[in-house]
N, C-alpha and C positions, 0 to 999 in steps of 0.2 A: 770421481765426484758425482754425487747424486744430483741429477738435473732438476728434481722436484724440490725447489727451494723451500716450499712450505713445510717440508719435513725436517728442515734444519732449525736448530735453536737460533733465535734472533737476538743476539746480545745488544744490538743497537736499540731496538724497541723496548726490550725488557729492562735495560738499565735506565733509559729515559723515563719509563713509567715509574720505576723505583724512585728516581729523583723528583719527579712531579708529585708523587704521593707523599714524599717525605719533606719537601721544601716548606710546606705550611707549618711544620713543627719548628722551623728555624726562624719564624717571623719575629719573635720577641726582640731580636737584635743581632748585630754583627760586631765584631771586634777586630782590631788590628793586631791581635795576638799579644803574647807576653815575652819578656826577655829582650835583651839588647840584640843588635844586629849580629855581633860576633858570637854571642851565645847561641843564636839561632843557626848561624853557619856551622858552628861546631856540632850542634845537635843534629842538623840535617846530614852532615858528613858521617856521623855515627849511625844514623838511621839507614843510610845507604849501605853501609858496611854490614849491619847486623840484620836487616830485614830478610825474611824468608822469600819475599817476592816484592817486586816493584812494578806498579802500574803507572806509566807515564801518560799524562793527558796534556796534549800540546795544542795551543791555539796560535793565532796569527802573530802574537807578540814574540814568539820564539823565532820565527823567520825574520821579523823586523829586527830583532837583536842580532841576527846573523847578517844583516845588511840588505835584505830583500825589501827595499823601500820603494813605494809606488809613486813618490813625488820627487821634486827637487832635481838634482843633477843627474841622477840615474834615469829618471823619466825624460829629461831634456836631451840626454845623449842619444836615446833610441827613437824618440818620437818628435824631433824638431819640426818636421813638416806638418804633422797632425796638430801640434800646438799652434803653429802659425795659421793654418787653414781653418781649423774648427774651434780654436780657443779652449781646447781641453786642458784642464789644470792638473789632472792626476790620472794615473794609469787605470785605476779601477773604474772611475766614471766614464773613461773613454771606451770601456768595453760595452757600455749601454748606449752610446751615442747613435742616433739614427742616420748612419752614413747613406749617401745617395745611391750607392751601388754595392753589390755583394763583392765585387772585385776590391773595393776599398775596405769594406768590412773585414774581409779575410786577410788583407795585407796587415791591418792593425793587429788582428789576432795572431797572425804568424809571429810577429815581433814579440807580442805579449807572452805567448807560449814559450818562445825560444829563450828569452832572458829569465823567465821565472821557473822553467822546467828543465831546460837543457844546459844552462850555465850553473856553475856552483855559486853559492852565496859568497860574498866578499870575506866573511869572517868564519872561522872553523868552529862555530858554536855547536853544531850537531856532532861533529867529530869529538869535541871536548865532552859533550854529554855522554856519548857512547863510551868514552874512556872511563867514565864514572860507573857505568852499569854493565860493562861488557861481560864481567864474570858473574853477574847476578841472574836470577830467574826473573826476566822482565817481559812486559808486554806494553805496546804503545797504541793508544787510541788518539787520533788527531783529526781536527777539522781542516787542517792545512791540505792544500792540493798541489803542492810544489815538489813532492817526492823527495824532500831533503833527507828524510830518515834513511831511506834505502840507499841513496847516493853516498851517504856518510858511512855506510857499512852495517847498519842495523839489520838483523835477521828479518827477511821479508815475511817469514812465517809468523813473526811476532808483531806485525803491523796491521792496523785497521784504519784505512783512510775512509772516513765516513761520508765525506762530501764530494768525492770524486777525485779526478786526477787531470791536471793540465795536459798530460801526455796521452789522453784518451778522447776519441770522438764517439758519438753514438748517433744512430740514425734518427731522423725525425718521424719515422714510421713507428707508432706506438706499439705495434705488434712485434717489433724487433727488440729483443732484450740482450743483445750483444754489445760489446764495446770494441773499439778498433784503435790500435796504436797509431800515433800520428807523426812520429819522428821523421820519417822519410818525407812526408808532405811538408812539414815545417821547414826542413832544410831546402827543399825545392822552392818554397815560397819566399824564403829569405834571399836566395840567389836571384829569383825573378825580380826582386825589388832593387837589385844592384848591390847588395851587401857582399863583401869579399871574404873568401875563406883564407885563413892564415895557415901557416905550415902545421900548426897543431890542430887544425880542423875547426877552429872557432871562427865566428863571423865578426867582421868589424866594418865600420864606415869606409867607403872608398876615399882616397886622398882628395878627390874633387868635392866630396861632400854631397854629390848628386845621387839621390836615390828616388825610386818610384814609389808613389803612394797607392799602388794598386798591384794586383797580380793578374795574369791572363785569365780570361774566362774559363779556359780549359783546366785551370788549376783549382777552381772552386770545388771543394770536396763533396763527393757523392758516395753514398754507401755502396761498397762492392757487391753486397748481397741483394739489396732490394732497389737500388738506384735512386733512393730518396736523398734529399739534401742532408748533410751532416750538421751536427751541432756539438758543442762541448759537453763532455760528461761531467757536468758540475751541477750540484743540487741547487735548483732555484725554484722548482715547482714539482708537481707530481709526475712530470714526464721524465724525471731523472731515472736512468737505468741502473738498477742494482743488479749487476751481472753475477756470473758464477763466482768470480774471485771475491767480489764484495760479500756475498753470502757466506763464503768459506771463512773469510776474515771475521765476520760478525759472529759466527759460531765459535771460532777459535777464541775470541775475546771472552765470550760467556763461559766457555770451558775453563779458561785460565782463572776467571773470577771464582767459579765454583770450586775449583781445585784448591784454592788458597783462602776460602772465605772465613775460616776461623784462625788462620795463621797470622804471624806478624807481617802485615802488609803495609808498605809505604805507598800511599796514593800521592804521586808527585805531579802536581798541576803547574804548568809553565805557560805563561802568556795567554791565558784564557780570559777574554774580556766578557762584556755583558751582552754581546750579540747573540751568542748561542750557549747560554749557561745550562740548558737542559741536557746537552749531549755529554758534557764532561763534569762541570762544576757541581751541579745539583746531585748527580749520582755519586760523585766522589764524597760529598758531604754525608750523604745517607749511608753509603757503605762503610765509611769510617765510624759513623754513629752506631751502626748495627754490630760492628766487630770490635769488641773491647781491646783487641790486640793490634788494631790498625792505627796508623798515624797519617794525618793529612798534612801536606806541605803545599804552600802556595807561593810561587815566585811570580811577581808581576810588577809592572811599572805604574804606580799610582792607583792600582786596583787590587791591592793585596789585603785580603781580609778573610775571616772565617766566622761561622756561627758560634755564638757564645757556648752552646751546648757541647761543642767539641774543642773548645779553646785549649783545654789541658792536654789534648793529644794533637795539637796543631802547631805547625811551624810556619810563620808568616814572614816573608822577606820582601820588602818593597825595594824596587830598583831595577836596573837593566839586567835582564837575564844572562846576557853574555858575561857581564862582570861577576854576577853571583856564581855562575858555573866555573869561571876561572878561579874564583876564591876557593871554591870547593876542591879544586884540583891542587 
């Protein structure tokens, strides 16, 4: 692998720019698509079977459909002490709470990482999706950071995690452009809080329900190379580390798009909301518009739409992605 990342093609930036340049052409209006739900299901099933290539673009809605929910009973099960003590109402906002010590901060994040990265989602949505495309020429771009695609069996060489990975740390030293796997640390931090390992290796609450809301100071993660404090490898600002693996995946994404740019391509967008449309949604619209052989499909709950300019080559299905994927099977 060439260490000079600047010499690699950057599919992330190139496709984002394509989407930004093109989105202004779609301003006249959006549409909920044409055809009945059943007609669109049948058409999408046919497109999956006949397409030369499938580009899957996945957002948070896909993991939500798989049961990775950051509120309610799942949140209450793993963070009862944080809810009582700090009044936190959901897992996501809890990640930004100004905890009084690093020992408490990292106790929270150990649980957060464990249940969203090292546990499987409650529903086999990712496995079902793989069964639909397993024998196809596919590539996945996702803003999700929970690693569900690879855990479900998708080829890791066909995956591009654009926004990071819950399973990786990075140094707070801006000169360090490496990432570090955190599984061993997460398991140690869970044990330090009093969670109990079951016979299958998973953690659960002790029978007493008594857990500690902090980890020992000695467990606060430090970079093994430069000694600086660690942080999550999640894109939130310009300190996000795009490491060697990230650049390799970005180049592979662009290579896949160029290889199939005039063929019958299905751009299958699932669960992509309005938070980060420039990464997947806008580029998918523009690439569909530019290739007369391409088809755009949007699966989303309450946010399923497409530009009028590509309506005739779009499949829009509103609803729970898990149910839609089950129907396609």
